[in-house]
N, C-alpha and C positions, 0 to 999 in steps of 0.2 A: 454467276447468278442465277437461282432457279426460276425458271419459267413458270409463271401461274398459267393453269390451265384449268378449264370446266370439263367435267365427264361428257363425252361426246359418243354419239353411236359410231359403229363399225370397229374395225380391228384396232386394238390397243398396240401401239408400237413398243417393241422391247426396250427395255433400259440398256444404256450403254454398259459394258462389261466393267470398265472402270469403275461406275457407279456401284454397280452390284460386289465387286471385290473390295472397293474402297469403304463402302457402308460395312461390310464384313470386318474390316480392320478395327472398327470401334469396340469389337468383342475382346480385343487384346486388353482393354480396359475394364471392359465389366467382368470378365473372368477372372482378371488378376486381383482386382479390387475385392472381389467376393471369395476369394480363395487365401490370399497370403496373410490378411489380418486374423481370419479366425484359424488359421494353422499355427502362427507363431506369436501372436502378439501377447497372448496371456502368459505364455511362457517367457516372454521377453520381460516382462513386468515381474514376475516372481522370482525367476532364475538369473537374471542379469541385473535389475534395478531393485531387489530385494524389498518389494512391494508386496505386503500382506495379500493372502489369496482373495479374501473378502472384498479388499479395496480395490484389487486388479480386477475382479470380476466385474465391479460397479464401473471401474474406468473404461472397460471394453463393452459393457452393453449400453450406457448411457448415450453414446454417438450413434450407433446404428440404430437404437430406439428413435432418435431424433429425426431419420430418416423417415419414419413412418408419419410424423407431422408434417415435415417440410415437403415431401412429395407432391401431396395435392396442391400445394401452393405453388411449387415450381411448375406442374402440369397446368394450373389455371392462367399462370402468369405467360407461359409459353402460348397456350392457346389464344390470349388476348394480344400478343405481340405482333406488332406492324414494323419491326426493325428491317432495315435494308439487309438483304442476304437471306430473306424468308423467316417463317416463323419459328424455326427450330435450331438453323446453323449458329447464329450469334451465342446461343447458349452454350452449343458443343465447344464452340471457340473459348468462351469464357471458362468451362470446366477443363479445358486442356491447358489453358495459362495457369490454372490455380492448383488443381489436384497433384501433378507430380512433384512440385516442390514442397507442399504440404505433406505428401507422403513421404519424402526422403527426411523431412524435419521429425516426423513421428519417431523414425529410428536413429535420431542423430546422437543419442546417448549422451546427454548432458550430465554435468557432474554433480547429480542428485540422485538420492535414494530415498526409499520408503515413501510416504504420502506425498511428498513434494515430487518426486518423479511421475508418481500417479497423476497428479495434478497436471503436470506437464503434458503428458501424454494424452490425458482425456481431452484437453483444450485441443492440441493440434490434431486429433483424430476426429473432434467435433467439427473443425473446420474442414478435414479432408472430406468427411462424411457428405458435409454440405456442398462442397465443390462437386463430388461424385454425383448427387441428386441433379446439381444443374446440369450435368452431362446426360446422366442416363434416362432421366425422364422424358426429355424430348428425342433421345437417341430411338429408344423403343416405339416411339409414336411414328416415327418416319417411314417404315414401309407401307403402312396404310395410306398415306399420302403422295407416295411416289407413283403409285400405279394402282388401276382398279381391276387388274386383270389377276385372279388368284394365281394361275401358274407361273406368272412373272413375280409375283410377291413371294410365292414359293421358292424361286431361283435366288431371290435377294436374302431371304432368311436362310437359306442353304449355306450360302457364304458366311452368315453370321454365326450360326451354329458351329460351323466347321472351325473357324478362328476362335469360337469360345473353347472348343475341345483343345486347341494348340495351347491357349492361353492358360487353360487349368493345368495341363500336363506340364508345361514349361516352367510357369511361375511355381506352382507346387512342388516340383523337384529340384528346381536351382535354387530358390529362396533360402530354404533349410540349409543347403550344401554350402553357398556362400556364407550365411550367417555363423556357421560351425567350422569353417575353414581354418579361422583364426584362432582356435582354442575355446571358442563359445564366448568370446568376450564381445564388449561394446564394440570394437572395430570392425568386427565381422558383421554385426548388425547395420552398422552405419554404412559400409560398403553395400550390404545387401539392398539398404533402402534407396541408395542411388541407383542401383542396377534396375530395380523394380519401376523406380521412377522413370527412367529412361524407356521402359517397355510400355508404361502408361502412354507417355508422350507419343510415342511411334503411332500407337493405335489412335488416340484422340484426335492429334492434328491430322493424321492420315483421313479419319472419317471426315472431318471438317473440310478438309481441302477436297476430295474427291466428290462428295455430294452437292459441289458448286454446280455440276452438271444434271442434277437430277432434278425433273419436272415435280412440281406441285399440282396435282390433280383433283385433291379433295382436302378439305380441313376437317379432322375429328377432333370432337370437343369431350371431355369428360366431365363429371359432375363438378362444380365449383369448391366443392368442401368435402373433408373426411366424413362429415355427419350425412350430407347427402349421398355420398357412395355406400354408406352403410345402410341407408334407408333404402336404396335400391337392392343391395344384397338381400335384405330381408325378405324380399318379394322373390325370391329365386332359392327355393328349399334345394334342388340338386347342386346348385352352386357352392351353398352353405356346406353341405355336408363332404363335397369334394374338397373344398378349401380347409375345413377342419382335419379331413385325413392328411392332406399334404402339410398342413401346420405342424402336426404331431410327428410326422416324419422328417420335416425338414428341422425340428427339434433335436431329434435323435441324431440326424446326421451333426449337425451343429455341436452337440455334445462329444460326439466321435471325434470331431475335426477338431475341437479344442484340446482333447485328451491325448492326441497322437504323438505329441512331442514329449509328454510326460510318460507315456507308455513306452516310447523307445529308450528314454533316458533311464529310468526307475525299473522299469519290468523287464527290458531286454538289454539293459547296461549300457547302452551306447546312444549318446544324442545323435549320433550320424545315422542310425537306424530309421530315423523319420523319413529319409529319402526311399529307400526300398518299401518303406510301410506304404508310404503316398503313392509310390507306383504300382504297388499291389492293389491297392483301392482304386485307383483311376486306369490304369493300363488296360483291364479288361472292357472298358467302354468302347475302345476301338473295334474289339473284336466282336462282342456280344450285343452291341446295338442293334444290328439288322436282324439278329435272332429274336429279340424282342418285338420289332416290327414285325416280323413274320407271324410271330404268336398272337400278337394282338389282332391282326387282320384275320386269322383263322378262328379264334375261339372268342374275340372281343376284347376291348381294351382292359374292362373291368376283370375279366377271369384273369388275363396276362398280370394285372396288377394286384391280385391275390397272391398269385405264384411270386413275385418279387418281393412283396412285402413278406411273406413266410419265410423266402429265402434270407432275406436280410436279419429277420428274427433270429433264425436258427444261427446263423454264422455269427451274430454279435453274442450269443449265448456261448459258442464255442470260444470267442475271443476271451472271455472272463475266465475260462479255465487255463489259460497260459502259464499263470504263474505255478500252476499243478503238472501240466503236462510238458511244458518246455517251449521255446521258441519255434519250434517247427510248426506247431499247431497254431500259434499266434499268426505267422505268416500266411499259413493256409486258410485260417478263418478270414483274413483281409481278403483273399483273394475269393473267398465266396461272397463276402461283402460286397466287393466290387463288381462282380457279376449282377447281383441284385441292385446295386446303385445305379447301374447303367437303365434297367428297368425304372427305377424310380425318379431318374431323370426324365425319361421320354414319355412314359404312360400317361401320367397325371396331365401333362399339356395336350395330350391327344384327348383324352376325357374332356378337358377344359374346352377346347376347340368345339367340340360336339355339344357342349352345353352352352356355350355361346350361340351355336348357330340355332339351337331349339329355342333359347330364350328371344332371338329377333323374330323367328317365325310366330311365336306365340304372342309376344307384346307389339311386334311391327316398330319395335324401336332398335336403334343402333348402339348398344350400350357396351361394347368390347371394351372402349377405353376405360370405362368405370370398372368393370368386373377385373380386367388385367392389372388395373391400378392397385386394386384392393390385394389381388394375388401377389403381386409383389412385395406389398408392403407387409403382408403376413409372412411371406418368405424372409424377409429382410429381418423382421422383429425375432421369428423363430432361430434364425441362424446367430443372432446377437444375443437371444436368451440362453442358447446352448452354452456359450462361453460362460455366462453367468451361472448358470446351473453346474457346470463342472468346476466353476471356481468355488461355488458352495461346497461341493463335495469336499475338495480339498480343506477348506476351512474347517468343516466339521469334524475331519478325520485326522486334525492336526499337523497338517502339512507345514513346513518351516522354509519361509522364503529365504533368499540369499542372494548374493550378488556373483559374478564370475570368478571372483580372487578367493571366495571364502565359502566354499561347498560345505554344507551341513548334512549330517546322517539324518535321513527321514526316519520317523516312528514306522513299526510295523504297522500300524491302523492307517497311516497315509499311504503305503504302498497298497494296502488292501483296497482302500477308496480308490486309487487310480485304476487299478484293474477292474474294479466294479463299475466306475463310471465310464469306463472306456467300452464295456462289453454289456454288463447286467442292465444298467440304466437306459441305453438305447434299445436293447430288446424290449423293456418293458414300455416305451412309449411307441415303438413300433406295432407292439401288440395291441396297445390301446387306439392305434389308428384303424384297427381292422373294424371296430364298430361303426364309424362314420363312413368307412367303405362299403359296408353292408347295407346302410341305409342309402345310399347314394344310388338313384335310378338312372339308367343309361336313356339317351334319347330314344323314344319309341320309334321314331321314323327310320332309326338304323343308319342314318347319315355318317359316314365316316370320313371325317376331313384328312386331306392329304397331310403326311408329315414330311417337311422338307429334309433331304438329304444333302449332305456336304460333297461338294465336287473334290474328290481326291484328298479330303482331310478329315479328321476324326469328328463326329458329330457328338456333341455333348451339351444339348440344350439345358439351360437353368432357368430362364425366364419367359413367360409366355409373350407373344406379340399381339397385336392388334390387327387381326386379319379379319377381312369381311367373310360372313357365313356364305357356305356354298350355294345354299337355297338362293339367298339374294343375288349370286353371281349368275346362276343360272337363269334367274328372272331376266336379269339385263342382257344376257345374251339371247333370249327368247324375243325381248324386244327388238 
C-alpha cells in the first residue's frame, strides 16, 4: 500500500531501489506496444490475411486514433480515483490483466481473409489500445507523485528510459524473427503474439507489484477534457511549434516503421531482412545518445535538433535510392537514419522540459500534466497515421494483397511506391518539420533541464514525463 504524504520541508528521502527498478519495468510494456504493431501489423494484414491495403490502413489507424480520445478520459478518471491501492496502481493492474491476452488475440490468425479479417483485427486492436491507455496514462503520471525531489525523479526516469530502450531493441528485433521463422505463415504470427504478450505481462505486473512500496507525496491533475487541454495549448506558442515539429517527425518515423517490412520483402528480397534493418535503425541509439546529449549541452538543444533533423532527411533520401544503388546503400542509409533517430528521440523531450519550466514561471501554474498529455496524444496519432499513410501509398500504386500460401507478383508501380514511401515521403515530412523548428523559441532564461541517463542500460526515451520545473524545485529548496 502506498503511503500518502504531504510535501514537507527538509531533505527528501530517496525512493527504495526496488521502486525505481520496478517502475522502470513498466517500459517493457510501453516500448513494446509502441513498436511491434507499427512494425508488422500492417504487413500481417496485407500479406498474411489478404486484406486490401486501404482497408488494412484503416484497421490499423482507427484503434490508435481512439487513444487520442480515451487518454484524457482515463487521466481524469485516474485523477478522481479513491480506490484502495492508491490513485494509479489499480489502473496498472487492470491494464496488466487485459492487454497481454488481447494482444495475443490480435495475432491469433483466425480462419478469415479480406474485410472479415480486417474487422476482427480492428476490434481486437481497439480493445488492446484501450487496455494500453488504462495502463499507460496513470503510469507516466506516477514519477511526479512519488517524490518532489528532481534528482530522485531523474533516477526514477533513468530506469524507465533504460528499460524502454531494452524493450524497443528486444521486441523490434525478436518479434519479426519469430513471425517469419515458420515461413511467414499464420502460425509464426500466432507464436509471436504469445511471446510478446508474455513480455508485456512481465513489465506490467512488475510495475504494479513493486510500486506498492512507493509513497504518494503529491497529486497532479490534468485538464478534465481534451477541449480544455487544447485551450491551454493555444496559450503557449513555443509548445505549439515544438509539438508541430515533433508531430511531423513522428509521422515520418511512423511511415518508415510501417514500411520497413515491405522494404525488406520487396526491395531487399527477403522478409527476414527486417531484423537487421531494425537493428541498424535502433542499434546506434545505444552508442550515439551520449553524443547528442553533449552536443545539446554545448550548442543548445535547438541547434542539435537542427543537426538531427537534417541528418534524418538526408538518410531518408539516400534510402529511396536503394533500388538503383543496391542493398548496401540501403543498409548504410538505415544506419545514418539510426544515428539521427537517437537525436530525434532525445532532443525534443529536452526542449519540451525547458518549455514546461518556462510556462510554469510565466503563468505561475503547474500545467505539465496537460502539456505532456497532449504531446503523448499527438505522438500516438502521428504514429498511427504513419501506418495509414503508407497503406494509402500501397493502395494508390496498385499493391496486391495476398495470404501466406498464395504470393502474388507485385506491379512495378507498387515496388516503386514501397521505395518512395519508405524513403522520399519521410524525407519530405522531416523537411517540413524544419519550419516549426525555426519558429520555436528556446526559453530565454537559458535553463537546461537535466536529461535522465539510464543506469547501465540503453537510453531510448519516447514519451515525456511530468517532471516539476527546475525553477520551482529551486524555490522549494530555498524555502
